[in-house]
C-alpha positions in Angstrom: -24.8 35.4 -29.0 -24.1 32.7 -31.7 -20.5 33.1 -31.0 -21.0 32.7 -27.2 -23.1 29.6 -27.7 -20.5 28.1 -30.0 -18.1 29.0 -27.3 -20.0 27.0 -24.6 -20.4 24.4 -27.0 -16.4 23.9 -27.6 -16.1 24.2 -24.0 -18.5 21.7 -23.0 -17.3 18.9 -25.6 -13.7 19.6 -24.5 -14.5 19.3 -20.9 -16.6 16.0 -21.6 -13.8 14.8 -24.0 -11.5 14.9 -20.7 -13.6 13.3 -18.5 -13.8 10.7 -21.1 -10.3 10.1 -21.4 -9.6 10.2 -17.7 -12.1 7.3 -17.2 -10.6 5.4 -20.1 -7.1 5.6 -19.0 -7.3 5.9 -15.2 -5.7 2.6 -14.7 -2.6 4.3 -16.4 -2.7 7.1 -14.1 -3.0 5.1 -11.1 -0.3 2.0 -11.7 3.4 2.7 -12.4 5.1 -0.7 -12.3 8.5 -0.9 -13.2 10.2 -4.2 -15.0 13.4 -6.0 -15.1 13.6 -7.1 -11.4 17.0 -8.3 -10.8 17.7 -10.8 -7.8 17.8 -9.7 -4.2 21.6 -9.3 -3.8 21.6 -6.9 -6.6 19.5 -4.4 -4.6 21.5 -5.0 -1.4 19.4 -7.9 0.5 21.1 -11.2 -0.4 19.8 -12.7 2.7 16.3 -12.8 0.8 15.7 -15.3 -1.7 13.2 -15.7 -4.8 9.9 -17.3 -4.4 6.9 -17.9 -6.1 3.4 -16.9 -5.4 0.3 -18.8 -6.8 -2.5 -16.9 -7.2 -6.3 -18.2 -7.4 -6.5 -17.0 -11.0 -3.2 -19.4 -11.9 -0.6 -16.7 -12.1 2.7 -17.3 -10.8 4.2 -14.4 -9.5 7.8 -13.5 -8.2 8.3 -12.2 -4.6 11.4 -12.3 -2.3 11.0 -14.1 1.3 13.4 -14.7 4.2 12.3 -16.6 7.4 11.9 -15.0 10.9 14.8 -15.7 13.5 14.5 -16.0 17.3 10.6 -16.7 17.2 9.9 -13.0 15.6 7.0 -12.2 13.8 6.7 -12.1 9.8 6.3 -9.0 7.8 4.1 -8.8 4.6 5.3 -5.9 2.7 2.7 -4.2 0.4 4.2 -1.9 -1.8 2.8 1.2 -3.6 1.7 2.0 -7.3 5.2 2.6 -8.6 8.3 0.7 -9.2 8.8 -2.7 -8.0 10.0 -4.6 -4.8 13.7 -4.0 -5.7 13.2 -0.4 -4.9 12.1 -1.3 -1.3 15.1 -2.9 -0.2 16.6 -0.2 1.4 13.4 0.6 3.4 13.1 -3.0 4.8 16.8 -3.6 5.7 16.2 -2.5 9.2 13.8 -5.3 9.6 15.7 -7.9 8.4 18.7 -6.8 10.6 16.2 -7.1 13.4 15.4 -10.8 12.8 12.0 -10.1 11.2 10.6 -12.5 8.4 9.9 -10.8 5.5 7.7 -11.4 2.4 8.0 -8.7 -0.5 5.2 -9.2 -2.3 5.5 -8.2 -6.0 2.2 -7.6 -7.8 0.9 -9.2 -11.1 2.4 -6.4 -13.7 5.1 -5.4 -11.6 8.6 -6.6 -12.1 8.5 -9.4 -14.5 5.1 -10.9 -13.4 2.2 -11.8 -15.5 -0.9 -10.2 -15.5 -2.7 -6.5 -15.1 -3.2 -4.8 -12.2 -6.6 -3.9 -10.8 -8.1 -3.5 -7.1 -9.5 -7.2 -7.2 -6.0 -8.5 -8.5 -3.8 -6.9 -6.0 -6.0 -8.2 -3.4 -5.8 -11.7 -4.5 -1.9 -11.2 -4.9 -1.8 -10.2 -1.4 -3.9 -13.3 -0.3 -1.6 -15.2 -2.5 1.3 -14.1 0.0 -0.7 -14.9 2.8 -1.3 -18.9 1.4 2.7 -18.8 0.7 3.1 -18.3 4.1 0.9 -20.6 5.5 2.4 -23.3 3.1 5.7 -22.7 5.0 4.2 -23.0 8.5 4.2 -19.3 9.5 0.6 -19.1 11.3 -1.4 -15.7 10.2 -1.4 -14.7 14.0 2.7 -14.5 13.8 2.1 -12.2 10.4 2.1 -8.0 10.5 0.6 -6.8 7.4 2.7 -3.3 6.2 1.1 -1.3 3.8 2.7 1.4 1.8 0.6 4.2 0.1 -1.7 2.4 -2.4 -0.5 -1.0 -0.7 -2.4 0.4 2.3 -5.4 -0.4 0.3 -4.4 -3.8 -0.2 -3.3 -4.4 3.5 -6.7 -3.4 4.9 -8.7 -5.7 2.3 -6.1 -8.5 3.6 -6.5 -7.7 7.0 -10.4 -8.1 6.7 -10.0 -11.7 5.5 -7.1 -13.0 8.0 -6.4 -13.0 11.8 -3.2 -11.2 11.8 -0.8 -9.9 14.7 -0.8 -6.2 13.5 -1.4 -3.9 10.7 1.1 -0.9 9.8 -0.2 1.6 7.2 2.3 4.2 5.6 0.6 7.3 4.1 -2.9 5.8 3.8 -6.3 7.1 2.6 -9.7 6.8 3.2 -10.4 5.6 -0.4 -8.6 6.3 -3.9 -11.8 8.2 -4.8 -11.3 10.6 -2.1 -7.6 11.2 -3.4 -8.8 11.3 -6.9 -11.1 14.1 -6.3 -8.2 15.8 -4.1 -5.9 16.0 -7.0 -8.6 16.3 -10.1 -10.7 19.0 -8.4 -11.8 20.2 -11.6 -13.8 16.8 -12.7 -16.1 14.6 -10.8 -13.4 12.3 -10.2 -14.5 10.4 -7.2 -17.5 9.2 -9.4 -15.2 7.8 -12.0 -12.9 5.5 -10.1 -13.2 2.2 -10.9 -10.3 0.7 -8.3 -12.2 2.3 -5.1 -9.9 0.9 -2.5 -12.7 2.2 0.2 -10.2 1.7 3.2 -12.5 3.8 5.4 -15.1 0.8 5.3 -12.8 -1.9 5.6 -10.7 -0.2 8.5 -13.7 -0.2 10.6 -13.7 -4.0 11.0 -10.0 -4.2 12.1 -9.3 -6.5 14.8 -5.6 -6.0 15.4 -3.2 -3.3 16.4 -2.9 -0.5 14.1 0.0 2.1 13.5 -0.5 4.7 10.8 2.6 6.8 9.7 2.0 9.9 7.7 4.0 13.0 6.7 2.5 16.1 7.3 3.9 17.6 3.8 2.5 14.7 1.6 1.6 16.0 -1.4 0.4 12.8 -2.9 -2.0 11.3 -0.2 -2.9 14.1 1.8 -2.3 14.3 5.7 -6.0 14.6 6.5 -6.9 11.5 4.8 -4.6 9.5 7.0 -5.9 11.4 9.8 -9.7 10.7 8.9 -8.8 7.0 8.3 -6.9 6.6 11.8 -10.2 8.3 13.5 -12.4 5.6 12.1 -10.1 2.8 13.0 -11.2 0.8 16.4 -8.4 0.4 19.3 -5.9 -0.1 19.6 -4.1 2.3 17.6 -1.3 4.8 17.2 -0.8 7.8 14.7 2.6 8.6 13.8 2.7 12.0 12.5 6.1 13.4 10.9 5.8 17.3 10.8 8.7 17.7 7.7 8.0 14.5 6.0 6.5 14.3 2.6 5.3 11.2 1.0 8.6 9.4 -0.3 10.8 10.3 2.5 9.5 9.3 5.8 12.4 6.7 6.5 14.6 9.7 6.7 12.9 10.7 9.8 13.5 7.4 11.8 10.5 5.3 11.1 12.0 2.4 11.0 12.7 2.5 14.7 9.3 3.5 15.6 7.9 0.8 13.3 10.0 -1.7 15.3 9.0 -0.4 18.5 5.3 -0.8 17.7 6.4 -4.5 16.3 8.0 -5.1 19.9 5.0 -3.6 21.7 6.8 -0.6 23.0 3.9 1.6 21.9 4.3 4.1 24.9 7.0 5.8 22.6 4.5 6.3 20.2 2.1 9.2 20.1 -1.5 8.0 20.3 -3.6 10.6 20.0 
């Protein structure tokens, strides 16, 4: 009996230690920035230029920008938790070729930017992007917010605070707490999360057309979470489900053309269910 009790005590201590470590180091698990960001032409987008975003807490963040052509709208691209904006260059080329303005926001702690990523900080970085566009004369009603993965949580928060033309969410989630619980089912993960990015609450107040794109084989953010978020959103909304796509290969299935259709108002081509 004593040996059983000792085993249970050791197991409980180990389990508690695991939970404590996950709580302490959760932001290391969540944010994976890459550094050493080169110039835009190195990544094949020479038409973009380096600009500086000023945050409300006095940081200066590097971003890339190009103006819209022929009266087209401007996309604010909010990337996911890994890499930096240079790794998104190939994805945004179709939008540059179509004449859209584009601001690639690089968060604090990513690329060569100072600071530490947290939910509050990343949302402020997105807001800094909006203020930059306002300073260049781009009205918020001409802005389309594009969120990728973790950036969908940022985009939803920024959309709450601005009147914008549309929102596009690539592989979104209801909340980071839900994603964490899915992956770490063996611990009470949802109760440990600091940066919750509760998009399910924010999406209910959206006042702009919405396009959600999700791969049905997504092993990072389950498709069901993207669908649940879609169900919570007000109209007009469109859900583009890609049966064979995973988390990182959506653009291999012609997603850029569907995004352009949405931005051009050709929504009849999109699956709205």
